[in-house]
FIGU-949262 format. One record per residue: x, y, z of N, C-alpha, C in turn; residue in one letter. Coordinates in steps of 0.05 Angstrom, whole numbers, plus 5000, padded with zeros to 4 digits. Each point is the difference from the previous one (the first is absolute). Layout:
<rs>
XYZXYZXYZa/...
</rs>
This chain:
<rs>
434346065145500050235018500050264984m/498250185007499950264986502650155004a/500550194981502650145001500250175026s/497850135009500250165024500349825024d/498949765000500449815022502949905001e/501149954976502849914998501950225010l/499550254992501650225009499950035030e/497549975011499750025029501649785015g/500049764988501549785013503050064999a/500950114977502950074998500750225020q/498350205004500650215018500249905029l/498349805007500049895027502649865006r/501449914979502649865004502350205003q/499550254994502250205001500150125027m/502550095007500550105027501350284998s/499250185019501250265001502849985012p/501750214997499350264988500049994969p/498550184988499950024971501750234991f/501549954978501850204988499050064972v/499950264994499450084973502750034985l/500449844980502550004984499550154974a/501650204995499850174976502449934982v/499549934976502249924981500050204977d/502150175000500350204979501949894979v/498949924977501649894979500250204977g/501449924979500450174977497550014982t/498449795001497649994982497450025015s/500150005027497550025015500750065029s/497950095015500150025029497849815011a/500749855020498249805011499950025030r/497849915012499849995029498249775008a/500849865021498449775010500649965030a/498149875013500449945029501249725003l/501749985021501249745007499649965030f/499749745008499649955029502649945013d/499949915026502449965016501849784989a/498949824984501649784988500950074972a/499750254991500850074974498249904978g/497549955006498049914980498450234990r/499850024973498450224989497049965005e/498750215008497149995005498650024973v/498749794993498749994973498050224997e/500050124977498150214994500850285007g/502450035012500950275008502050124981t/500849864979502050114982498850224983l/501350235000499350234983502450064982a/499450094976502150044980499450244982r/502050164995499850224980502249964980v/499349974975501949974978501050274991e/502650014992501150254989502549934984r/501050184985502449964984501950245003e/502649955001501950214998499950124972f/500350274999500150134974502849974989r/500249904976502649974987500450224980t/502650074995500750214981501949894980t/500250134976501849894979502949995008p/500850175019502850015008500649815024d/498249825006500549805021498850065027g/498250205002498850075025497949805009g/499749985026497949835012499250145026a/497750145000499350165023497050005006e/499450075024497250035009499650285012l/497650104999499350235016499949925029n/501650135017500249915028497450025014a/498550224996497550035014497949804991d/500049934975498249804990500749725011a/502649955003500949755012499149975029a/500150235015499050005027497049935001i/498550134981497249954999499349714994e/501649874982499649724994500149835026d/502050065017500349855024497650055020v/499450255003497850075019497349884991t/499649984974497549884991499949705006r/502349874998500049715007499549965030t/501250185016499649995029497050055006v/498850194987497150055004498449754996d/500649874977498449764992500549775019a/502549955008500649785018498950055028a/500050245009498950065027497049974999l/498750064978497149964998499449705002a/501649834988499649715002500549915029q/502050115013500649935028497650075018a/499050244995497750105017497649824995e/499549924975497749834994500249735014a/502449915006500449755013500450035030r/500050245010500350055029502849955010g/502050054982502849955008501450265007l/501550005021501550235009502949984990n/501050214988502750004989501950125021v/502149845007501950095021502550144988e/500649944975502450124988499750004970a/501550194987500250014971502949964993v/500549804982502649944991500250054970a/502350094991500250094972502349864986v/499449894977502049904981500250204977s/502450094993500350204979502349924981c/499650064975502049944980502650165006f/502249874996502650125006500750204978w/502050185007501450174981498650254990h/497650065011498650244991501350255011s/499550224987501250265009498150234994l/499650175021498450244996501350225017v/500150244990501050235015497750175012g/500250075025497950155013501150265012v/498250205005500850255012499649975031d/500350225014500050005029497349925011k/497950034984497349925008499249734990d/502049854990499649724990498349994975a/499950224985498750004974501949914978r/499149834983501749894979500750214980a/502650044995501050184980500749864974l/500249745001500749844976497949784997t/499949884977498449754998501249795017p/498649785004501149775013501449834979l/502749985001501649864981500249705008y/499549824981500149725006502749874993g/500349755008502549854994500449974970w/497950004984500349964971500850254985a/500350225014500850254987503049994994d/500650014974502849964991501350264991t/498850235005501150254990502750085012r/500749875022502650065012502249814991a/499649874977502049814991502750134995a/500150244989502650124996501550075026n/498550055021501250075025501449755013q/499249764991501449765010502950004993v/500750084976502850024992501550205017s/498750235006501350205017500549885028e/498149865011500449885027502349804999l/500349854979502249814998502750134998r/500050244988502550154999500750125027r/498150085016500550155024500349825025r/498849764999500149835024501049724992f/500949865021500849724997497549835002d/499149904977497449865000500149745016e/502249864999500249755016499850065030r/501350205009499950075029497250105007a/498850164982497350095005498049775001t/500349824981498249765000500349845026h/502449975010500449855024498750145024a/500050275001498950155022497050024998r/499050074977497150074997498449764989t/501349804989498549784988498950064973g/500650244989498850094975502250074979c/499549934975501750084978499250294992r/501650134984499350254988498149944977f/497650125002497949934980497850225002h/498750064978497950215001497749945018p/499649755009497849945018500550105028s/502550065007500750095027500250305002y/500050105024500150295005502550154990w/502449895004502350174993499950104971p/499349824981499950084972497650194996a/497749945012497650174996500550285012k/501350025023500550265012501950174983l/502149874988501850144982498550104976l/498349834989498450084976498250235006w/498650005023498250225007501650265005l/502349975012501750245005500950124974q/500549844980500950104973497650114984r/497849855000497850064982498050195012e/499650015026498150175013501250135025q/502050174996501450115023498250185017p/498150134988498350185016498349845019g/498749794991498449835017501849855020i/502349914991501849855018500850185024f/500550254995500850175022497750065020s/497549984990497750065017499249765017r/501049774993499249765015501250005028v/498349985020500949995028500949725008t/498549804990500749725007499249824977r/501749804996499549794981498949755014w/497849894989498649785013499449784980l/499549765011498649804984497050045004t/498549854985497150025003499149925028f/501449815012499349925027500050235020g/502150164999500250235019498050224992e/499550044974498050204992497349925011l/499349744998497449915010499950045031l/502149925014500150045029499750295007l/501250174985499950295006497250114997s/498649914979497350104995498049895021r/500449755009498149885017500550055030l/502650015007500850015028501750245007c/500850174980501650235006502949935006g/501049764992502749915005501349934974e/502750024999501449944975502249785005q/499749845020502049805007500049784979s/502449904993500249784981500949755014a/498949784992501049745010502749954987s/501749855014502649944988499649834975v/497649874998499549844976499750174975s/498250205001499750184977502550164995l/501450085022502550154996502149834986a/500049745006502149834988499649974969s/497650074991499549994971500750254985g/501050205014500750254987502750004987t/501849835010502850004991501650205016g/498950125021501450195016500449915029l/499249765007500149905027502449805003l/501550045021502049795007498549775013d/499749784985498249795010501349835022v/502650045005501249865022499650155026r/500350274999499750165024497250125004r/498349984979497350115001500050305005c/501750144986500250295001500350104972v/499350264995500450114974503050014994w/500849944975502849964993501450274997d/502050055018501450255000501550064974d/501349804989501650044976498450104976e/497749874996498350084978498750275005l/499150055025498850265006502050224996l/502449975009502150204997500750044971n/500249784985500750034972497850124983g/497549965008497850124986499250275010l/501450095021499550265014497050015009q/499249785012497349975010500049995030l/498850205013500050015029498049795011s/500749895023498349795011497250095008i/499750265005497450115008498150014976d/501049954976498249984976499149714995r/500749825018499149734999498249945025l/498249814998498349955022501549875024p/499250065025501249865022499349705000p/501749835010499549725000498549915025l/497849864996498349915022501349765013a/499449975026500849755014498249774991k/501049765001498449774994497649995019d/497649964988497649985017498850275007g/501250224991498950275006497250014987a/498250145013497250034990499050285006a/498150094984499050275002497050005000f/498850235009497150025001499250204978t/497449984993499050164978499750295007f/500150174980500250295004497850144983d/498950215010498450184985497649884986g/499850044974497749924985499649705000e/502149845001499749714999499149895027f/500650135021498949925026496950034999a/499150224987497150044997498849824979a/501549944979498949844978499749715008r/501849905018499949725008499649985030w/497650065010499550005029500449735013p/499749784985500449745011502949945006q/501950174989502849975006501050205021l/498650225003500850215018500149915029r/502350045013500349935028500349705005g/500049844979500349715003502349894984r/500150064974501949874983502550174996a/502249874995502650134994500749944972v/501750174988500949984973503049955000w/500949774989502849934999501250114974f/502550115001501350094976500249784979p/499950084975500049804978502649854999a/499749744991502249824996500249934971i/502449944990500349934971498449764993g/498550014977498249794993501449734994d/502550024990501449754995500749845025g/500950145021500649865025497449885011a/497850154998497549905011498949784984l/500549994974499149784984501349745009n/502650015007501349775011498749915026n/499550195018498849935026497249894996i/498450124983497349914996499949734986g/502049934984500149754986501349785017a/500950075025501249815018503049964995g/501250174984502949974994501650185019c/500549915024501150185021502749905009v/501349814986502749915007501349894975n/502449915003501649914976499349724990q/497949895012499049744990498050044977r/499350254995497950054979500750254985s/499450004974500450224982497450094988v/499450255000497550114989500450094971a/498349924983500050094972497250134995l/499950244992497550154996499950134973m/497749974987499550154976497350155003i/500250265001497650174999500350174975g/499950265003500750184977502949964992t/501749995020502949944995500549725012s/502549945006500649745011502450015018g/500349815019502350005018500349725011a/502549945008500749755014501750085023m/499249905025501250115024500449785021r/502050045017500449855025499950205023v/498449945020499850175024500949845024l/501550125018500949865024500850205021y/500049915025500950165023503049995000a/501350235001502950015001501150244984g/502549984993501350224986500249954970e/500550224985500349974971502349814993p/500049874977502249834992502750155000p/502149875008502650135000501050054971t/499249834982500650034971497449994985a/499050244992497450014986500649994970l/498949804986500449984971499150264986p/501550094980499550264988497350004985e/498949774994497449994986497750035019s/500449995026497950015020499950255016l/497850055014499850225019499649895028w/500350165020499449935028498550235013c/497649955009498450205014499449895028y/498150135014499349915027496949985002r/499249815017497250005009499750165025a/502049995017500350165025502849985009d/500650095024502850005009501049725006r/498349805002500849735006500149824976r/498750084978499749824977500950144975r/501549854984500950104974498649844978v/499850124977498949864977501850044976v/500949784988501950014978498749884975v/500450134978498749894976500750154975g/498449944980500250144974497250074991g/499850214983497450104991499950034970a/497849934988499550054972497950224997l/500650184982498150224996497649914984s/500249774986497849904983499049735011d/497449985004498749755008497350004988g/497950025018497350014990499450244983g/501550225005499750244984500749954971g/502049844995500849934972497849834987l/499049815016497849834989497650184991y/499250195017497850174993500750184976d/502450094998500950174978499849844974w/500949755001499949834976497149954992m/498349945018497249954993498750244987k/500650245010498850244989501250074974e/502750004999501450094976499749814976s/499949745006499749804979497149954993l/498250145015497149974996499149715002q/501049875021499249725005497350005014l/498649774998497449975012500250065030v/498250155011500050075028498849795017d/501149764999499049775015502549835008d/500950035025502449865008499849704998d/497649895005499749714998500549904972e/498950144980500549934972502950024993i/501350225008502950034994501649785013l/499349945025501549795015499749734985e/497649944992499549754987501649984974r/500050224984501449994975503049995003e/501150155019502949995005500949735011m/498349875015500749745012500449784978s/498850054977500449814978502650034986r/501450215006502650064986502349865014m/501949924986502449875012502050215010e/501649945019502050195011501850104978p/500350274999501950134982499649924971d/497649924992499549914973499650234981a/499650245010499450234984502550124987h/502449935009502550114989500650285007g/498650115020500350295007501850025024l/501450235002501550085024499050275008t/499050025025498950255010501850095023v/500750254999501350135023497850165015l/499149915023497650115012500550245018p/500850224987500850245014498350244991f/497449964996498250214992500150235020w/500249935026500150205021502950045010a/501949924984502850025008501049755014g/502650005006501249765012501150085028e/499349835019501350015026501849755002r/499349815017501749765000499849864973s/502149904989502549955015502350184992t/499750144977502350164991499850305007h/497650085009499650285009500850204979w/499349944975500650174978497950224998n/500850255005498150225001498850064973a/501349914978499150074973498749764986h/499749785013498949764987497050054993a/499249894978497250024992499249734988s/497449974995498949754990500749954971g/500149744993500549934972498849724995a/499149974975499149744990501549934975i/501449775000501649934977499249724990m/500449964974499449744988497449994986g/498650224997497350004988500249954970m/498049854990499849944971497150054992t/499349954975497350034991498249795012t/501149805012498549795013499450065029h/501350205011499650065029497250105005t/498749895020497450085008500150165026r/498050175005499950155026500249815024p/498849774999500149815022502849905005l/501649974978502849925003501550215017d/499450264994501450215014499350015029i/497449955006499150005028501349775015l/500049764989501349775014503050055003r/501350104979502950065002500650205022a/498150195004500450205021499849885028s/498149815004499849865026502549845005l/501049864980502549855002502350185007e/500150234986502350195005500150095028a/497750075012499950085028501049775018v/499249764994500949775015503049964999a/501250064977502949984997501450205018y/498950245002501350205018499849915029r/497949875008499949885027502149795004f/500649854979502049795002502850135005a/500550224987502650145005500150115028v/497850115010499950095028500449765019i/498749784994500249765017502949905002a/501550024978502849905001501650165020d/499450265004501550175019498849975028a/497349975002498650015026500049745015l/499649784986499749745015502449925017l/502550074992502249945018499850155027p/498450215002499750145026497849875017l/498549824988498049855016501249745009a/498649845016500949745008499749814977l/501749795000499749794979497249895000p/499049954976497349894996497850185010h/500550265001497950195008497749984980a/497650025011497649994984499450274987e/498849994976499350254987497050035001i/499150215013497150065003499350234982h/497949964984499250204981497450145009a/499750254992497650155006499750234980s/497950155002499550224982497749954981g/498650214993497649984984500549874973g/502350054988500649894973500249705001a/501249895021500349715002497449875009l/498450145017497449895007498349974975w/500450184981498350004976501149814978a/502449905003501249844978501549765011s/498749774997501449755007502349944981r/499650094974502149964980502550145009l/499850255009502450155007501449875025w/498349915019501149875023501549744993s/498849844982501449764991502550074984q/499850214984502350084984502450085018m/499450145022502150075019501349765013l/498349815008501149755011501949864980a/499149994975501649874979502650154995d/499950264998502450164995501949985024v/499050025024501849985024500949725005l/498549804991500749735005499649925029g/498150135013499449955029496950025004r/499049855020497150035006499350285008p/497650084992499050275007497449965015l/499950115024497649985017498550264998k/497649994989498350244997498650045026l/500450245012498950065026496950014998s/498749925022497150025001499150275011n/501950195003499350275010499950194976v/497750104993499850174976501150285005p/499950105025500950275007502449985019e/502349904990502249945018501250255012a/500350224985501150245012498250125022s/497450004995498150095020500249835025s/500149744996500249825023502650045015r/502250054986502550055013499950255017g/498750214989499750255016498449955025a/497849844998498449945024501649845020a/501649814991501649845018502150165015l/501350184986502050175014498650185021l/497750104993498450165019499349835024a/499149764996499349825022502449935017l/502349984987502549965015500550245018e/499750244989500550245016498050035023a/497649894996498050015021500349795021l/502049824995500549785019498149764997g/498649984977498249784995501449774987v/501850054982501649794986502850015010v/501049765008502849985009501949904978d/499249794987501849884979498449994974h/500950154980498550024976499549734986l/502149844999499849744986498249815014a/500249995027498549805015497150095005a/499650265005497450105007498250064976d/501250024976498450064976501049844976a/499849745001501049834978498350044975p/501249934977498750034974500249734986v/497749914990499949764984500150074970e/501049814985500150044971497349934987a/499150174982497549954986500549794978a/502450004989500749814979503049994997e/501049764994502949964996500549934971i/501850154987500749954972502749864999f/500049754991502549854998501350064973e/502750024999501350074975500149774981p/499750064974500549814979502950044990n/501749815005502950054995500649994970m/498349884984500550024971499550294990q/497950115010499550294994502250175012r/500949935024502250165012502450024982h/500849774988502350004982499550194976t/497649994989499450184977500150295009i/498850065023499950275010502850115007y/501749835011502750105007501550084974r/499649854979501250084974499050264990g/497350055003498950254992501050235018a/500449945026501150215018502950074991l/501649814993502750074990499950174975e/498049954983499750164976499250295008r/498250025019499250275009502350155012q/501749875016502350135012502050084979e/500449844980501950064979499150254985t/497550014993498950234985500150255018i/499449975026500250235018502850115000y/502049835003502850105002500850134974q/499149914977500750124974498750284998r/497650035010498650254998501050215020l/500649905024500550195022502849995011h/501649814991502849985008500250005031s/501650175012500450005029498650245013t/498350144985498650235011498449925025n/500650115023498649935024501749835019g/502149884990501749845017501950185016e/500549915025501950155017502849964990m/501650205002502849974992501549815018e/501749844988501549805015502350125014k/
</rs>
């Protein structure tokens, strides 16, 4: 069957309404159409690659206007594909990376760059926060540790370093609200993106009074919180730019990409755990209910909406570290060759210990000053040894997260993996199964966060009632653990932890 005939047959199997899902990530902006069953419409995926600008002092930022343009270009391309197929879009759903920060004036013009979660310039302000506030109590209320990835430290840093700009900012937003403001003239935040700021009381779903008072931050400088299912219509130039959406489609406020990754991968209760490696990495449990009464200090707790919480840990280094290694070590730019060569190597045979904190450390120790390190190199060490050791090192950090997270899931919970880095590397997927000592189910959904956004929009539209039953996910492949390798890897993990403690002591730990 010809490709256009095959595509036509697939389209005939799809049912309306169709949702345009926009996924704003740290390394790209993507958009694709999904049907009423949460199936991606083949051929509609549009993508714009980009990179955060890094600075020698730990900065990670984007030009806010350019970031908006990245998104609108992907929407242009996806809508063109929808129009070519004769598909009407009923809603636009947005997945957005957590923890971003931008200051705007009264006309919603950006006064600052868009700061990303990997920006560590507020590391010194973390110590000040720990002196001024009870971190344990704050962690219990907000689900967030004191760390430069969150707003409290960033806002203190901006107040100290750029007081003139700080005083001119009318409102602080995440990229999700900035996008909504430009497209629809609204600045409402979902409780999901708000929960990733470190300023939201995740139990009451309101901005946290104690932090706001202590930081002398008035609530009117924060975005209003949208109701679950709230939707908006297009405004001004974008209503004219996208006539196929005008008067028909609604735009839902952005939801945190991690929560949507769980939903898109089918991990919507405590019977399943999502493990994702894209540019960064995370391991999460999502369920309907309230935050844990006792949240382990190594983990965070955010929200998907007012009914669902997501608990987990995040690594700042994942696929981004793999790419950095390939470029910096001048390895061959062919992932298949690298995969084949690394697969011939035995576990931990290189004798290296890597601390994978090139972009800083979040889970599990939340050390604001941690940085990457490679130890054990000799004249015999090859670049490929360093690359393999780095993949193993990231897997070890997932094992430490798993030790804290899995007790919050049900016994024998399945681990479902997703993310572009794992789709590209069977070796890394197998390595994770071996390190964790548990089967790993690789999701057959390549765009899990986009799919999750579409499913929540379909739920708000009354099309989907039960996420798990109405939109099941099958595994593309199951990786069974090799327990002999598991034993070797656990020994290497202990070595990594010992070296970490010697280098960093208790920096980042909450006071007992």
